[in-house]
MARPABA-20386 format. One line per field, with one value per residue (C-alpha): residue number from 1; chain; x, y, z. Coordinates in nm, 3 decimals. Layout:
REM residues N
n = c(NUM:...) $
chain = c(A:...) $
px = c(X:...) $
py = c(Y:...) $
pz = c(Z:...) $
END
This chain:
REM residues 441
n = c(1:2:3:4:5:6:7:8:9:10:11:12:13:14:15:16:17:18:19:20:21:22:23:24:25:26:27:28:29:30:31:32:33:34:35:36:37:38:39:40:41:42:43:44:45:46:47:48:49:50:51:52:53:54:55:56:57:58:59:60:61:62:63:64:65:66:67:68:69:70:71:72:73:74:75:76:77:78:79:80:81:82:83:84:85:86:87:88:89:90:91:92:93:94:95:96:97:98:99:100:101:102:103:104:105:106:107:108:109:110:111:112:113:114:115:116:117:118:119:120:121:122:123:124:125:126:127:128:129:130:131:132:133:134:135:136:137:138:139:140:141:142:143:144:145:146:147:148:149:150:151:152:153:154:155:156:157:158:159:160:161:162:163:164:165:166:167:168:169:170:171:172:173:174:175:176:177:178:179:180:181:182:183:184:185:186:187:188:189:190:191:192:193:194:195:196:197:198:199:200:201:202:203:204:205:206:207:208:209:210:211:212:213:214:215:216:217:218:219:220:221:222:223:224:225:226:227:228:229:230:231:232:233:234:235:236:237:238:239:240:241:242:243:244:245:246:247:248:249:250:251:252:253:254:255:256:257:258:259:260:261:262:263:264:265:266:267:268:269:270:271:272:273:274:275:276:277:278:279:280:281:282:283:284:285:286:287:288:289:290:291:292:293:294:295:296:297:298:299:300:301:302:303:304:305:306:307:308:309:310:311:312:313:314:315:316:317:318:319:320:321:322:323:324:325:326:327:328:329:330:331:332:333:334:335:336:337:338:339:340:341:342:343:344:345:346:347:348:349:350:351:352:353:354:355:356:357:358:359:360:361:362:363:364:365:366:367:368:369:370:371:372:373:374:375:376:377:378:379:380:381:382:383:384:385:386:387:388:389:390:391:392:393:394:395:396:397:398:399:400:401:402:403:404:405:406:407:408:409:410:411:412:413:414:415:416:417:418:419:420:421:422:423:424:425:426:427:428:429:430:431:432:433:434:435:436:437:438:439:440:441) $
chain = c(A:A:A:A:A:A:A:A:A:A:A:A:A:A:A:A:A:A:A:A:A:A:A:A:A:A:A:A:A:A:A:A:A:A:A:A:A:A:A:A:A:A:A:A:A:A:A:A:A:A:A:A:A:A:A:A:A:A:A:A:A:A:A:A:A:A:A:A:A:A:A:A:A:A:A:A:A:A:A:A:A:A:A:A:A:A:A:A:A:A:A:A:A:A:A:A:A:A:A:A:A:A:A:A:A:A:A:A:A:A:A:A:A:A:A:A:A:A:A:A:A:A:A:A:A:A:A:A:A:A:A:A:A:A:A:A:A:A:A:A:A:A:A:A:A:A:A:A:A:A:A:A:A:A:A:A:A:A:A:A:A:A:A:A:A:A:A:A:A:A:A:A:A:A:A:A:A:A:A:A:A:A:A:A:A:A:A:A:A:A:A:A:A:A:A:A:A:A:A:A:A:A:A:A:A:A:A:A:A:A:A:A:A:A:A:A:A:A:A:A:A:A:A:A:A:A:A:A:A:A:A:A:A:A:A:A:A:A:A:A:A:A:A:A:A:A:A:A:A:A:A:A:A:A:A:A:A:A:A:A:A:A:A:A:A:A:A:A:A:A:A:A:A:A:A:A:A:A:A:A:A:A:A:A:A:A:A:A:A:A:A:A:A:A:A:A:A:A:A:A:A:A:A:A:A:A:A:A:A:A:A:A:A:A:A:A:A:A:A:A:A:A:A:A:A:A:A:A:A:A:A:A:A:A:A:A:A:A:A:A:A:A:A:A:A:A:A:A:A:A:A:A:A:A:A:A:A:A:A:A:A:A:A:A:A:A:A:A:A:A:A:A:A:A:A:A:A:A:A:A:A:A:A:A:A:A:A:A:A:A:A:A:A:A:A:A:A:A:A:A:A:A:A:A:A:A:A:A:A:A:A:A:A:A:A:A:A:A:A:A:A:A:A:A:A:A:A:A:A:A:A:A:A:A:A:A:A:A:A:A:A) $
px = c(0.005:0.286:0.458:0.142:0.118:0.481:0.456:0.136:0.346:0.632:0.406:0.234:0.574:0.671:0.349:0.345:0.615:0.448:0.123:0.305:0.478:0.163:-0.009:0.265:0.260:-0.121:-0.066:0.208:0.008:-0.301:-0.078:0.085:-0.263:-0.388:-0.100:-0.110:-0.466:-0.492:-0.513:-0.549:-0.909:-0.940:-1.119:-1.471:-1.494:-1.800:-1.869:-1.810:-1.502:-1.466:-1.081:-0.928:-0.825:-0.744:-0.981:-0.898:-0.697:-0.537:-0.285:-0.342:-0.323:-0.571:-0.462:-0.225:-0.373:-0.427:-0.303:0.034:0.149:0.308:0.046:0.194:-0.123:-0.276:-0.644:-0.706:-0.904:-0.902:-0.704:-0.587:-0.498:-0.287:-0.114:-0.054:0.054:0.347:0.469:0.417:0.645:0.904:0.914:0.863:1.138:1.224:1.237:1.392:1.722:1.748:1.604:1.712:1.470:1.261:0.877:0.851:1.089:0.879:0.555:0.428:0.419:0.055:0.072:0.136:0.389:0.131:0.010:0.301:0.308:0.363:0.493:0.287:-0.023:-0.253:-0.548:-0.434:-0.721:-0.516:-0.610:-0.959:-0.868:-0.793:-1.154:-1.385:-1.692:-1.528:-1.792:-2.064:-1.891:-2.003:-1.815:-1.618:-1.491:-1.390:-1.203:-1.011:-0.909:-0.764:-0.582:-0.478:-0.112:-0.082:0.033:0.252:0.078:0.179:0.092:-0.095:-0.116:0.153:0.234:0.595:0.651:0.315:0.511:0.788:0.604:0.754:0.857:1.085:0.855:0.746:0.380:0.230:-0.067:-0.114:-0.485:-0.501:-0.869:-0.987:-1.190:-1.351:-1.302:-1.651:-1.662:-1.579:-1.825:-1.703:-1.338:-1.421:-1.630:-1.342:-1.098:-1.323:-1.371:-1.198:-0.944:-0.807:-0.443:-0.186:-0.102:-0.378:-0.354:-0.495:-0.771:-0.626:-0.316:-0.139:0.035:0.013:0.021:0.116:-0.151:-0.153:-0.436:-0.418:-0.689:-0.621:-0.783:-0.785:-0.927:-1.299:-1.442:-1.581:-1.749:-1.994:-2.153:-2.082:-1.928:-1.890:-1.547:-1.416:-1.049:-1.046:-1.220:-0.990:-0.674:-0.795:-0.875:-0.533:-0.356:-0.555:-0.513:-0.216:-0.347:-0.453:-0.286:-0.425:-0.305:-0.367:-0.590:-0.969:-1.140:-1.358:-1.458:-1.236:-0.948:-0.937:-0.671:-0.441:-0.486:-0.345:-0.049:0.025:-0.004:0.239:0.483:0.434:0.472:0.799:0.947:0.801:0.683:0.862:0.905:0.542:0.441:0.084:-0.137:-0.500:-0.659:-1.034:-1.314:-1.453:-1.786:-1.668:-1.640:-1.344:-1.318:-0.972:-0.860:-0.972:-0.789:-0.475:-0.495:-0.530:-0.236:-0.022:-0.080:0.000:0.321:0.438:0.337:0.507:0.821:0.879:1.147:1.163:1.275:1.400:1.048:0.838:0.537:0.650:0.345:0.074:-0.265:-0.596:-0.961:-1.278:-1.156:-1.337:-1.233:-1.348:-1.531:-1.628:-1.630:-1.982:-2.112:-2.411:-2.334:-2.566:-2.393:-2.099:-1.890:-1.913:-1.610:-1.668:-1.520:-1.324:-1.118:-1.075:-1.137:-1.136:-1.195:-1.058:-0.780:-0.826:-0.860:-0.965:-1.275:-1.188:-1.406:-1.118:-0.802:-0.499:-0.145:0.205:0.438:0.676:0.422:0.331:0.690:0.671:0.335:0.479:0.750:0.520:0.239:0.491:0.447:0.077:-0.144:-0.391:-0.739:-1.062:-1.156:-0.897:-0.959:-0.915:-0.615:-0.458:-0.550:-0.372:-0.044:-0.076:-0.120:0.212:0.383:0.251:0.090:-0.251:-0.478:-0.606:-0.967:-1.116:-1.467:-1.453:-1.418:-1.788:-1.770:-2.117:-2.269:-2.437:-2.779:-3.031:-3.215:-2.891:-2.712:-2.837:-2.732:-2.390:-2.341:-2.348:-2.005:-1.839:-1.632:-1.650:-1.320:-1.480:-1.828:-1.936:-2.129:-2.199:-2.278:-2.089:-2.373:-2.389:-2.020:-2.041:-2.331:-2.172:-1.836:-2.014:-2.206:-1.891:-1.684:-1.895:-1.877:-2.221:-2.325:-2.444:-2.392) $
py = c(0.005:0.231:0.141:0.228:0.566:0.624:0.548:0.782:1.073:1.019:0.999:1.336:1.497:1.370:1.487:1.848:1.989:1.866:2.023:2.350:2.346:2.283:2.566:2.794:2.695:2.757:3.103:3.190:3.082:3.281:3.585:3.568:3.524:3.825:4.033:3.960:4.000:4.322:4.668:4.985:5.136:5.428:5.721:5.773:6.141:6.319:6.418:6.783:6.750:7.052:7.009:7.114:7.448:7.815:8.069:8.434:8.364:8.031:7.893:7.524:7.300:7.045:6.668:6.509:6.305:5.955:5.760:5.721:6.028:5.819:5.563:5.250:5.050:5.080:5.129:4.895:5.044:5.421:5.621:5.902:5.642:5.444:5.759:5.887:5.543:5.572:5.894:5.830:5.536:5.739:6.017:5.840:5.983:5.644:5.454:5.739:5.692:5.330:5.410:5.652:5.525:5.771:5.743:5.588:5.308:5.254:5.174:4.811:4.637:4.699:5.077:5.246:5.544:5.807:5.796:5.990:6.261:6.600:6.863:6.828:7.060:6.916:6.687:6.314:6.090:5.784:5.870:5.781:5.415:5.410:5.477:5.203:5.440:5.745:5.781:5.817:6.094:6.452:6.684:6.860:6.541:6.425:6.737:6.714:6.362:6.440:6.739:6.630:6.584:6.952:7.198:7.414:7.713:8.049:8.362:8.615:8.911:8.924:9.148:9.070:9.405:9.345:9.276:9.513:9.827:10.163:10.065:9.793:9.679:9.303:9.267:9.133:8.969:8.884:8.837:8.587:8.599:8.345:8.530:8.485:8.749:8.865:8.926:9.296:9.401:9.152:9.247:9.624:9.571:9.383:9.647:9.922:9.722:9.425:9.360:9.735:9.705:9.919:10.006:9.942:10.118:9.960:10.166:10.436:10.493:10.194:9.923:9.911:9.622:9.615:9.424:9.347:9.200:9.003:8.829:8.483:8.448:8.216:8.255:8.232:7.871:7.892:7.548:7.678:7.903:8.236:8.512:8.868:8.988:9.139:9.153:9.542:9.594:9.335:9.524:9.850:9.701:9.541:9.864:10.064:9.847:9.634:9.332:9.086:8.753:8.569:8.226:8.067:7.763:7.724:7.878:7.612:7.483:7.170:7.377:7.581:7.357:7.499:7.836:7.716:7.539:7.828:8.085:7.902:7.898:8.279:8.334:8.166:8.390:8.724:8.730:8.457:8.672:8.750:8.673:8.545:8.455:8.462:8.256:8.298:8.331:8.664:8.611:8.613:8.886:8.926:9.151:9.239:9.436:9.148:8.885:9.112:9.147:8.761:8.700:8.947:8.738:8.435:8.566:8.674:8.342:8.125:8.310:8.351:8.113:7.904:8.113:7.816:7.670:7.987:7.966:7.690:7.480:7.744:7.712:7.800:7.792:7.605:7.251:6.951:6.574:6.236:6.374:6.125:6.200:6.271:6.007:6.183:6.236:6.535:6.745:6.992:6.794:6.461:6.243:5.884:5.578:5.484:5.798:5.819:5.564:5.642:5.936:6.282:6.391:6.674:6.991:7.361:7.474:7.650:7.967:8.121:7.986:8.156:8.005:8.135:8.237:7.984:7.692:7.824:7.757:7.408:7.365:7.461:7.208:6.920:6.991:6.866:6.508:6.524:6.438:6.716:6.670:6.833:6.997:7.273:7.271:6.881:6.898:7.151:6.889:6.628:6.850:6.928:6.549:6.480:6.749:6.626:6.964:6.948:7.253:7.473:7.513:7.848:7.915:8.250:8.119:8.070:7.907:7.800:8.140:8.272:8.153:8.334:8.529:8.720:8.780:9.151:9.224:9.403:9.244:8.894:8.966:9.054:8.730:8.662:8.664:8.539:8.477:8.318:8.426:8.800:8.985:9.306:9.517:9.340:9.366:9.743:9.775:9.543:9.709:10.062:9.913:9.765:10.092:10.226:10.014:9.921:10.068:9.736:9.383) $
pz = c(-0.003:0.092:-0.228:-0.433:-0.264:-0.328:-0.704:-0.728:-0.573:-0.826:-1.113:-1.015:-0.972:-1.327:-1.492:-1.311:-1.531:-1.846:-1.737:-1.654:-1.987:-2.175:-2.001:-2.082:-2.440:-2.468:-2.305:-2.555:-2.858:-2.726:-2.678:-3.015:-3.182:-3.002:-3.080:-3.457:-3.485:-3.302:-3.489:-3.314:-3.327:-3.572:-3.415:-3.534:-3.669:-3.752:-4.120:-4.038:-3.801:-3.570:-3.477:-3.151:-3.311:-3.252:-3.106:-3.101:-2.791:-2.875:-3.120:-3.050:-3.360:-3.473:-3.402:-3.655:-3.952:-3.810:-4.106:-4.242:-4.448:-4.722:-4.839:-4.985:-5.021:-5.367:-5.422:-5.713:-6.020:-5.932:-6.170:-5.924:-5.661:-5.910:-6.014:-5.662:-5.541:-5.798:-5.676:-5.306:-5.342:-5.557:-5.307:-4.986:-4.760:-4.636:-4.966:-5.162:-5.008:-5.153:-5.498:-5.777:-6.036:-6.221:-6.186:-6.529:-6.431:-6.115:-6.318:-6.322:-6.642:-6.685:-6.625:-6.949:-6.985:-7.068:-6.721:-6.587:-6.837:-6.666:-6.907:-7.217:-7.196:-7.462:-7.410:-7.425:-7.518:-7.402:-7.051:-7.128:-7.160:-6.799:-6.697:-6.803:-6.742:-6.919:-7.194:-6.928:-6.719:-6.721:-6.958:-6.687:-6.537:-6.887:-6.957:-6.631:-6.683:-7.035:-6.902:-6.560:-6.660:-6.746:-6.495:-6.688:-6.857:-6.991:-6.787:-7.000:-6.752:-6.479:-6.188:-6.110:-5.887:-5.698:-5.366:-5.431:-5.555:-5.468:-5.120:-5.011:-4.728:-4.716:-4.736:-4.396:-4.589:-4.943:-5.039:-5.345:-5.460:-5.723:-5.974:-6.322:-6.599:-6.597:-6.214:-6.245:-5.989:-5.728:-5.765:-5.761:-5.443:-5.283:-5.366:-5.209:-4.884:-4.720:-5.009:-5.023:-5.102:-4.916:-4.561:-4.307:-3.967:-3.648:-3.487:-3.265:-3.463:-3.331:-3.539:-3.915:-4.167:-4.552:-4.750:-5.108:-5.307:-5.631:-5.849:-5.999:-6.335:-6.652:-6.986:-7.031:-7.105:-7.455:-7.417:-7.148:-7.423:-7.593:-7.390:-7.472:-7.552:-7.223:-7.303:-7.360:-7.025:-6.852:-6.993:-6.872:-6.516:-6.518:-6.631:-6.367:-6.056:-6.141:-5.954:-6.217:-6.278:-6.576:-6.702:-7.045:-6.938:-6.939:-6.623:-6.493:-6.149:-6.190:-6.294:-5.974:-5.847:-6.129:-5.970:-5.643:-5.827:-6.068:-5.770:-5.557:-5.852:-5.888:-5.527:-5.481:-5.768:-5.684:-5.327:-5.128:-4.818:-4.750:-4.398:-4.460:-4.759:-4.763:-5.046:-5.106:-5.342:-5.482:-5.297:-4.942:-4.689:-4.456:-4.148:-4.255:-3.926:-3.708:-3.935:-3.917:-3.553:-3.496:-3.737:-3.569:-3.240:-3.417:-3.552:-3.203:-3.049:-3.323:-3.335:-2.951:-2.841:-3.156:-3.440:-3.626:-3.686:-3.653:-3.878:-4.136:-4.054:-3.999:-4.180:-4.056:-4.168:-4.150:-4.107:-4.260:-4.181:-4.268:-4.582:-4.865:-5.229:-5.387:-5.603:-5.747:-6.111:-6.146:-5.865:-5.898:-5.685:-5.841:-5.828:-5.964:-5.796:-6.108:-6.063:-5.671:-5.400:-5.007:-4.794:-4.833:-4.621:-4.355:-4.524:-4.472:-4.660:-4.983:-4.946:-4.726:-4.576:-4.438:-4.437:-4.368:-4.662:-4.527:-4.570:-4.911:-5.019:-4.884:-5.070:-5.386:-5.350:-5.240:-5.493:-5.775:-5.632:-5.592:-5.872:-5.961:-5.815:-5.944:-5.610:-5.499:-5.114:-5.118:-5.330:-5.060:-4.800:-5.001:-5.012:-4.634:-4.561:-4.733:-4.541:-4.214:-4.138:-3.951:-4.035:-3.741:-3.710:-3.630:-3.553:-3.713:-4.071:-4.151:-4.496:-4.469:-4.350:-4.039:-3.957:-4.176:-3.897:-3.791:-4.123:-4.139:-3.775:-3.752:-3.386:-3.547:-3.703:-3.374:-3.365:-3.730:-3.959:-4.279:-4.409:-4.735:-4.936:-5.009:-5.336:-5.432:-5.289:-4.965:-4.922:-4.961:-4.712:-4.453:-4.478:-4.409:-4.118:-3.963:-3.970:-3.704:-3.368:-3.248:-2.902:-2.769:-2.867) $
END
């Protein structure tokens, strides 16, 4: 009996290490499986994301983009994604050090050479073969696809001395306004109100800022119908005000991106030292002195104690994130899935945005490696994404306007920097009303 008990204890002692090892193996296998299968959750953002951004008294930045800034995952079947995939791999800061191949050498065997043309500025019908639904697309989308390799156009009206002028002072703010040839009334209303070019003095005779204004135009789109010949009037306007930039490409909604790209090129040559740039439409209204005061505060905050970095990453506006392309063919913003897949990067609304001159130089550089996109503010977001620059949200940029019941009340504009949209007559009226401080708000 004693011998049997001894054998049982001995057997238990022999089996115990085996049981412990087996439990350890199970634990290791479960841990490995969990580690491999786990992926961090992606924050769920609202359709119209209001980022943690700047107010009149804060310079805080919005959160950095969640996803990797160089995308190496190809979205199959979408033309823009295929093109950008090539350039992202070619100019990825990590991969670039081990590769000296040109973009054309990086193409897969099934990706034709015409997909990477970037200098010839004539429509290329070969691009149509890369969109299976090309023949069913709206005309503006067809035109964009056939010319999206073009980004070099002659300038027909130039203002090379706009920032120099008669004085040598560097402009504090350059207002670059996207307009069309026929919008004479809008441009003149802007010149007489919030876009007046020259020195602007703070109330009470305090600080002063030098502001310059330039209007970005392209030639009239003859395919949208017959237009009266306005060239003589435009020539007179340009010689009188010397604030017109006109390029030799068709002025259409999907070509607004070209105005950004060509303006950045012009800026790098003729006005590289400007402190800030406001880019907006010719139907917005800006409280210029309030904007200048805000930017002056930002300049002081950004350059204090960090003169090496300063304003290289400053961009502010009405920030929109987690937006999806519009897939309705009958809408102005329609982007077919055959052209682009995925969500849009975080971007500031195009009605009005402000960025530093230093960032503009970086945008000019990185834009060469971002395929043109039909919607200009989304394209800006794509460039910012590749620079790793998060836009700052400011609640004073009302690109979707004030509530209708308060639009006619001057007090409603007390905390507004920009509002969209206003007619020329409304600009003049509002500007006059806001010159006199309201007694009670």
